[in-house]
MARTI-826460 format. One record per residue: x, y, z of N, C-alpha, C in turn. Coordinates in steps of 0.1 Angstrom, whole numbers, padded with zeros to 4 digits, always signed. Each point is the difference from the previous one (the first is absolute). Example, Ala and Ser with C-alpha at 12.3 -4.5 7.8 and 13.67 -1.06 7.14 Angstrom:
# MARTI-826460
+0132-0057+0078-0009+0012+0000+0009+0012+0000/-0004+0011-0007+0009+0011+0000-0008+0011+0008/
END
This chain:
# MARTI-826460
+0008-0012+0000-0008+0012+0000+0009+0013+0000/+0010-0001+0008+0009+0012+0001+0007+0003-0014/+0003-0011-0007+0007+0002-0013-0010+0006-0010/-0012-0004+0000-0010+0006-0009-0002+0015+0003/+0000+0003+0013-0002+0014+0004+0012+0009-0005/+0012-0006+0001+0012+0007-0004+0000+0002-0016/-0005-0010-0007-0001+0001-0014-0010+0011-0004/-0011+0001+0007-0011+0010-0003+0006+0014+0002/+0008+0002+0011+0006+0013+0002+0010+0003-0011/+0008-0010-0003+0010+0003-0011-0007+0003-0013/-0010-0007-0003-0008+0003-0013-0006+0014+0001/-0006+0004+0011-0006+0013+0001+0011+0011-0001/+0012-0002+0006+0010+0010-0001+0005+0001-0015/+0002-0012-0006+0005+0000-0014-0010+0007-0009/-0013-0003+0001-0010+0007-0008+0000+0015+0002/+0001+0004+0013+0000+0014+0003+0012+0007-0006/+0011-0006+0001+0012+0006-0006-0001+0001-0016/-0005-0010-0006-0002+0000-0014-0010+0011-0004/-0011+0002+0008-0010+0010-0003+0007+0014+0001/+0008+0002+0011+0006+0013+0001+0010+0003-0011/+0007-0010-0005+0009+0002-0011-0008+0003-0013/-0011-0006-0002-0008+0003-0012-0005+0014+0001/-0005+0004+0011-0005+0014+0002+0011+0010-0002/+0011-0003+0005+0012+0009-0002+0004+0001-0015/+0000-0011-0007+0003+0000-0014-0010+0008-0008/-0012-0001+0003-0011+0007-0007+0002+0015+0002/+0004+0004+0012+0002+0014+0003+0012+0006-0008/+0010-0008-0001+0012+0004-0007-0003+0001-0015/-0007-0009-0006-0003+0001-0014-0009+0011-0003/-0010+0003+0008-0009+0011-0003+0006+0014+0000/+0011+0001+0007+0007+0013+0000+0013+0000-0008/+0002-0010-0008+0013-0002-0007+0002+0011-0011/-0011+0004-0007+0002+0010-0010-0005+0014+0004/-0003+0002+0012-0006+0013+0005+0011+0011+0001/-0003+0012-0003+0009+0011+0002-0009+0012+0002/+0007+0011+0006-0007+0012+0003+0004+0011-0009/-0010+0007-0006+0003+0012-0008-0008+0012+0006/+0004+0012-0002-0007+0012+0004-0002+0008-0012/-0012+0004-0002-0003+0009-0012-0015+0005+0001/-0004+0005-0011-0014+0006-0001-0008-0010-0009/-0012-0003+0005-0010-0008-0007-0005+0009-0011/+0002-0004-0013-0005+0008-0011-0011-0007-0008/-0003-0012+0004-0011-0007-0007-0005-0012+0008/-0013-0003-0003-0006-0012+0006-0006-0007-0011/+0005-0012-0003-0005-0008-0011-0013-0007+0004/-0001-0006+0012-0012-0006+0005+0002+0000+0015/-0007-0008+0008+0000+0001+0014+0013-0005+0006/+0008-0008-0007+0012-0005+0006+0013+0002-0008/-0001+0009-0010+0012+0004-0008+0001+0015-0001/+0012+0005+0004+0002+0014+0000+0013+0003-0008/+0002+0013-0005+0012+0004-0006+0006+0010+0009/+0013-0002+0003+0007+0009+0009+0012+0007-0008/+0001+0013+0002+0011+0007-0007+0011+0002+0011/+0012-0004-0004+0012+0002+0009+0012+0003-0009/+0005+0012+0003+0012+0005-0008-0002-0001-0015/-0011+0005-0005-0003+0001-0014-0002-0014-0006/-0002-0011+0008-0003-0013-0005-0013-0005+0006/-0009-0005-0009-0013-0005+0004+0001-0015+0003/-0005-0004+0011-0001-0015+0004-0014-0004+0001/-0004-0011-0007-0013-0005+0002+0000-0011+0011/-0008+0002+0011+0001-0008+0012-0013-0007+0002/+0000-0013+0002-0011-0008+0003+0000-0002+0015/-0010+0004+0007-0001-0001+0015-0004-0014+0004/+0008-0006+0008-0002-0014+0004-0010-0001+0011/-0009-0009-0001-0010-0003+0010-0012+0009-0001/-0001+0008-0010-0012+0009-0002-0009-0007-0010/-0012-0003+0004-0010-0007-0009-0011+0010-0004/+0001+0005-0012-0010+0009-0005-0004-0004-0014/-0012+0004-0004-0004-0003-0014+0008+0007-0010/+0002-0006-0012+0007+0007-0011-0008+0011-0006/+0007+0009-0006-0007+0012-0006-0008-0006-0012/-0012+0004-0001-0008-0005-0011-0008+0010-0008/
END
């Protein structure tokens, strides 16, 4: 009985560690291509896409996690 209890604890610890590793990996991937720019919004294409002007260069930016209908 004691051996089965120890196996259960070891399994729970292993699963918990794997879950934490997966959550951490997802967090790293979601921010992998992110960068910060400062500028003036000069256009709105639809609810989740804007155009930003920075140093005479326009950047088309899609906002992540914003769920809006497309322009119709």
